C-alpha positions in Angstrom: -182.6 -12.6 177.8 -182.2 -11.7 174.2 -183.3 -8.1 174.9 -180.9 -7.7 177.8 -178.0 -9.0 175.6 -179.0 -6.6 172.9 -179.0 -3.6 175.3 -175.7 -4.7 176.7 -174.1 -4.8 173.3 -175.6 -1.4 172.5 -174.2 0.1 175.6 -170.7 -1.2 174.8 -170.9 0.2 171.3 -172.2 3.5 172.6 -169.4 3.8 175.1 -166.8 3.4 172.3 -165.5 6.5 170.6 -164.1 6.9 167.1 -162.1 10.2 166.8 -160.7 11.6 163.6 -157.4 13.3 164.2 -154.5 14.8 162.3 -151.0 13.5 163.2 -150.2 16.8 164.9 -153.3 16.5 167.1 -152.4 12.9 167.9 -148.8 13.9 168.9 -150.1 16.7 171.2 -152.5 14.3 172.9 -149.8 11.7 173.4 -147.5 14.2 175.0 -150.4 15.3 177.3 -151.8 11.9 178.4 -149.7 9.0 177.2 -149.5 6.6 180.3 -145.7 6.0 180.0 -145.1 9.8 179.8 -147.3 10.4 182.8 -145.5 7.7 184.8 -142.1 9.3 183.9 -143.3 12.7 185.0 -144.4 11.3 188.3 -141.0 9.7 188.8 -139.6 13.2 188.1 -141.7 14.6 190.9 -140.5 11.9 193.2 -136.9 12.8 192.4 -137.6 16.5 193.3 -139.1 15.4 196.6 -136.0 13.3 197.2 -133.8 16.3 197.0 -135.9 17.9 199.8 -135.5 14.8 201.9 -131.8 14.7 201.5 -131.2 18.4 202.2 -133.5 18.3 205.2 -130.4 17.7 207.5 -129.3 21.3 206.8 -132.7 22.8 207.7 -133.2 23.8 211.3 -135.9 21.8 213.1 -137.6 22.7 216.3 -139.0 20.2 218.8 -141.1 21.2 221.8 -142.5 19.2 224.6 -142.6 18.6 228.3 -140.5 16.6 230.7 -142.7 17.3 233.7 -142.4 14.8 236.5 -142.7 14.5 240.3 -139.3 14.4 242.0 -138.5 12.8 245.4 -134.9 13.4 246.2 -132.2 14.3 243.7 -133.7 15.6 240.3 -132.3 13.0 238.0 -132.6 13.3 234.2 -135.6 12.0 232.2 -134.8 10.8 228.7 -131.5 12.6 228.8 -132.8 15.9 230.1 -133.6 17.4 233.5 -137.2 17.3 234.6 -138.9 20.5 233.2 -142.3 22.0 232.6 -141.4 22.9 229.0 -138.6 21.8 226.7 -137.7 23.1 223.2 -134.6 22.2 221.2 -133.4 22.6 217.6 -130.8 20.6 215.6 -129.2 21.4 212.3 -126.2 20.2 210.4 -123.6 22.9 209.6 -120.9 20.8 208.1 -121.7 17.3 206.8 -119.8 16.7 203.6 -121.2 13.2 202.9 -124.7 14.6 203.2 -123.8 17.5 200.8 -122.6 15.0 198.2 -125.8 13.0 198.6 -127.7 16.3 198.0 -125.7 16.8 194.8 -126.5 13.2 193.8 -130.2 13.9 194.4 -130.0 16.9 192.2 -128.4 14.8 189.5 -131.3 12.4 190.0 -133.7 15.2 189.1 -131.8 15.9 185.9 -131.8 12.2 185.0 -135.5 12.0 185.6 -136.0 14.9 183.3 -134.0 13.1 180.6 -136.1 10.0 181.2 -139.2 12.1 180.6 -137.8 13.3 177.3 -137.0 9.6 176.3 -140.6 8.5 177.1 -141.9 11.5 175.1 -139.7 10.5 172.1 -140.9 6.9 172.3 -144.6 8.0 172.6 -144.2 10.4 169.6 -142.5 7.6 167.5 -145.2 5.1 168.4 -148.0 7.6 167.6 -146.4 8.5 164.2 -145.8 4.9 163.3 -149.3 3.7 164.2 -150.8 6.8 162.5 -148.9 5.9 159.3 -150.0 2.2 159.6 -153.6 3.2 160.0 -153.4 5.6 157.1 -151.8 3.1 154.8 -154.3 0.4 155.8 -157.2 2.8 155.1 -155.8 3.6 151.6 -155.2 -0.1 150.9 -158.6 -1.0 152.1 -160.2 1.5 149.7 -158.1 0.3 146.8 -158.9 -3.3 147.6 -162.6 -2.6 147.6 -162.4 -0.9 144.2 -160.4 -3.9 143.0 -163.1 -6.2 144.3 -165.8 -4.2 142.4 -163.7 -4.5 139.2 -163.2 -8.3 139.7 -166.9 -8.7 140.4 -167.8 -7.1 137.1 -165.2 -9.2 135.4 -166.8 -12.4 136.9 -170.3 -11.3 135.8 -169.1 -10.6 132.3 -167.2 -13.9 132.2 -170.3 -15.8 133.3 -172.2 -14.1 130.4 -169.6 -15.2 127.9 -169.7 -18.7 129.3 -173.4 -18.8 129.0 -173.0 -17.7 125.4 -170.5 -20.4 124.8 -167.6 -18.0 124.1 -165.6 -18.9 127.3 -164.6 -22.1 129.0 -166.2 -22.9 132.4 -162.8 -22.8 134.0 -162.5 -19.1 133.3 -165.6 -18.6 135.4 -164.0 -20.5 138.3 -160.9 -18.4 138.0 -162.9 -15.2 138.0 -164.9 -16.3 141.1 -161.6 -17.3 142.9 -160.3 -13.8 142.2 -163.4 -12.3 143.8 -163.2 -14.5 146.8 -159.5 -13.7 147.3 -160.3 -10.0 147.0 -163.1 -10.2 149.6 -160.8 -12.1 151.9 -158.2 -9.3 151.6 -160.9 -6.7 152.3 -161.9 -8.5 155.5 -158.3 -8.9 156.6 -157.5 -5.2 155.9 -160.6 -4.1 157.8 -159.6 -6.1 160.8 -156.0 -4.8 160.7 -157.3 -1.2 160.3 -159.5 -1.6 163.4 -156.6 -3.0 165.4 -154.3 -0.2 164.3 -156.9 2.5 165.2 -157.4 0.8 168.6 -153.7 0.6 169.2 -153.3 4.3 168.3 -156.1 5.2 170.8 -154.4 3.2 173.6 -151.1 5.0 173.0 -153.0 8.3 173.3 -154.3 7.2 176.7 -157.8 6.5 175.6 -160.0 3.5 176.5 -159.7 0.0 175.1 -162.9 0.4 173.1 -161.9 3.7 171.6 -160.4 4.2 168.1 -158.5 7.0 166.5 -158.9 7.4 162.7 -156.4 9.4 160.6 -157.9 12.5 159.0 -158.6 11.9 155.3 -155.8 13.3 153.1 -153.6 14.0 156.2 -150.0 13.0 155.5 -147.1 14.4 157.5 -144.3 16.0 155.6 -141.3 14.2 156.9 -138.1 16.0 155.9 -134.8 14.2 156.9 -131.4 15.8 157.0 -129.4 15.4 153.8 -126.0 15.0 155.3 -125.5 11.6 156.9 -122.3 12.6 158.8 -124.0 15.7 160.2 -126.9 13.7 161.3 -124.7 11.3 163.2 -123.0 14.2 165.0 -126.5 15.6 165.9 -127.7 12.2 167.0 -124.7 11.7 169.4 -125.2 15.2 170.8 -128.9 15.0 171.3 -129.3 11.3 172.3 -131.3 11.1 175.5 -130.1 7.6 176.0 -126.5 8.9 176.2 -127.6 11.8 178.4 -129.3 9.3 180.8 -126.1 7.2 181.0 -124.0 10.3 181.6 -126.4 11.4 184.3 -126.2 8.0 186.0 -122.4 8.3 185.8 -122.4 11.7 187.4 -124.7 10.5 190.1 -122.3 7.6 190.9 -119.4 10.1 191.1 -121.2 12.0 193.7 -121.9 8.8 195.6 -118.2 8.0 195.5 -117.3 11.4 196.9 -119.8 10.9 199.7 -118.1 7.6 200.7 -114.7 9.3 200.5 -115.9 12.1 202.8 -117.1 9.6 205.5 -113.9 10.2 207.5 -114.3 14.0 207.5 -115.6 15.7 210.7 -119.3 16.7 211.1 -120.5 19.8 212.8 -124.1 20.3 214.1 -125.8 23.3 215.6 -127.6 22.5 218.8 -129.9 24.8 220.9 -132.1 24.0 223.8 -134.5 25.7 226.2 -135.9 24.4 229.5 -138.5 25.8 231.9 -137.8 24.4 235.4 -139.9 24.2 238.5 -139.0 24.3 242.2 -141.1 21.2 243.1 -138.4 19.1 241.4 -136.1 20.0 244.4 -133.5 22.0 242.4 -133.2 24.6 245.2 -132.4 21.9 247.7 -129.5 20.2 245.8 -128.1 23.2 243.9 -126.7 26.6 245.2 -128.9 28.7 242.9 -132.2 28.0 241.1 -132.9 29.5 237.7 -136.3 29.0 236.1 -135.4 29.7 232.4 -132.4 27.9 231.0 -130.9 28.1 227.5 -128.0 26.3 225.8 -126.6 27.1 222.4 -123.6 25.4 220.9 -122.1 23.1 218.3 -121.4 19.4 218.4 -118.3 18.1 216.7 -118.1 14.5 215.5 -114.9 13.0 214.1 -115.0 9.4 212.8 -112.0 7.6 214.2 -112.8 4.1 213.0 -115.3 4.2 210.2 -115.1 0.5 209.4 -114.7 -1.1 206.0 -118.1 -0.4 204.7 -117.4 3.1 203.2 -114.3 1.8 201.3 -116.2 -1.2 200.0 -119.2 1.0 199.0 -116.8 3.3 197.2 -115.2 0.4 195.3 -118.6 -0.9 194.3 -119.7 2.5 193.0 -116.4 2.9 191.0 -117.1 -0.5 189.4 -120.5 0.7 188.4 -118.9 3.9 186.9 -116.6 1.7 184.9 -119.6 -0.3 183.6 -121.4 3.0 182.7 -118.4 4.1 180.7 -118.4 0.9 178.7 -122.1 1.3 178.1 -121.6 4.9 176.9 -119.0 3.8 174.4 -121.1 0.9 173.2 -124.2 3.1 172.9 -122.3 5.7 170.8 -121.1 2.9 168.5 -124.6 1.5 168.2 -126.2 4.9 167.5 -123.7 5.5 164.7 -124.3 2.1 163.1 -128.1 2.3 163.5 -128.3 5.7 161.9 -126.1 4.6 158.9 -128.4 1.5 158.6 -131.5 3.8 158.7 -130.1 6.0 155.9 -129.5 2.8 153.8 -133.0 1.6 154.5 -134.4 5.0 153.5 -132.5 5.0 150.2 -133.6 1.4 149.5 -137.3 2.3 150.3 -137.3 5.4 148.2 -135.9 3.5 145.3 -138.6 0.8 145.7 -141.2 3.6 145.8 -140.0 5.1 142.5 -140.2 1.7 140.9 -143.7 1.2 142.2 -144.7 4.7 141.0 -143.4 3.9 137.5 -145.2 0.6 137.5 -148.4 2.4 138.5 -148.0 5.1 135.8 -147.5 2.3 133.2 -150.7 0.5 134.4 -152.7 3.8 134.2 -151.4 4.4 130.7 -152.4 0.9 129.6 -155.8 1.5 131.1 -156.2 4.7 129.2 -155.3 3.0 125.9 -157.7 0.2 126.7 -160.5 2.7 127.3 -159.9 4.3 124.0 -159.9 0.9 122.3 -163.1 0.0 124.0 -164.8 3.2 122.8 -163.7 2.2 119.3 -165.3 -1.2 119.8 -162.0 -3.0 119.6 -161.7 -4.2 123.2 -164.3 -6.0 125.4 -165.4 -4.5 128.7 -164.1 -7.5 130.7 -160.6 -6.7 129.5 -161.0 -3.1 130.7 -162.3 -4.1 134.1 -159.3 -6.5 134.4 -157.0 -3.7 133.7 -158.8 -1.5 136.3 -158.3 -4.3 138.8 -154.6 -4.4 137.9 -154.4 -0.6 138.3 -155.8 -1.0 141.8 -153.3 -3.7 142.5 -150.5 -1.3 141.5 -152.0 1.3 143.8 -151.7 -1.2 146.6 -148.1 -1.9 145.8 -147.4 1.9 145.7 -149.1 2.5 149.0 -146.9 -0.3 150.6 -143.7 1.2 149.3 -144.8 4.7 150.3 -145.5 3.5 153.8 -142.1 1.8 154.0 -140.4 5.0 152.9 -142.3 7.0 155.5 -141.4 4.5 158.2 -137.8 4.7 157.2 -137.9 8.5 157.4 -139.5 8.2 160.9 -136.6 6.1 161.9 -134.0 8.6 160.7 -135.7 11.4 162.5 -136.0 9.3 165.7 -132.3 8.5 165.6 -131.4 12.1 165.2 -133.7 13.3 167.9 -135.7 15.6 165.7 -138.9 13.6 165.2 -141.0 15.6 167.8 -139.9 18.9 166.2 -140.6 17.6 162.7 -144.2 16.5 163.6 -145.1 19.5 165.8 
């Protein structure tokens, strides 16, 4: 039983894959196989097929069959046609304004589906970039925390020696041990978070639940945001796929309204029919002249006299939906402007915090350099130097956090302006 469990665990681990990728490679893979993007592309294909279905009324169709039957007496009609050996007929709409507007609506549906594909691609790229930065920051923090743990362990060992020599109180040993325990706990927590981030990144890329994607070492995307906030707002409003989707829905509803308004217009269809008749159906006995081959070609005219109240009610309902869409467009434009201004404010705040963390880190490194020089001169114990090294690693952790916050703020600005995919590719 133990051997079988071991082989099962080995098989699961062997099936998992850890891939190291750059951000550009991750973005390319997401655009190729992200599940949400693939679903949106399938919806786009369905929209294209829908245009073919709607326009089918204007395509001639040919039906062939037989109405052969035995006749005793007058040759009465079978299923609306005279008894015949062979029948063939074709039907095609020539003028059907409601159907034409439905075709235009289907074409607009294709455009809207394309906009939805672009929206899903934007979302996938943003999720990939965000998770990539998360995993990269966690990997850097994990490495710094491990170095800090090594420094604190050396401090604990040196403190224990001084306690044994009677030069330190016992409580200092407990403090040093607590610092090591806290550092080890942070290492374990960061390792778990890193695993989860790499797994989530793999899932966004369409990989399996046991797969992981690891950021390439030293790979950091250069995220350059537009300097002008007002120009960015104009660009965001112009390129927003959310606004384009709402506008496409509005245009589709306008075509629907026109189709309801055209319900009272006449409709013209082309009709053609061929029949091959036989004498055994008694045509020569009841008609003056028998003709074996018979062809009819013409048009049928249909004029709605009483169309009912449904078209008017449907038009009113569609107009109400158009009014709702106009409100949503106005609200979305306002939200995009406010969100982008807030994103720039968050970016300025994050960059300021990063500069503060960088200055703090440089000060800690300078203090460590001075301490190393004093230790070489014999004026500073090694435990103090190791403590300063641990403090330096702590400052590195703070700097990584602020750097990650600034990168995420840049991502948000680029996403709001619709330039994130171009910036990463």
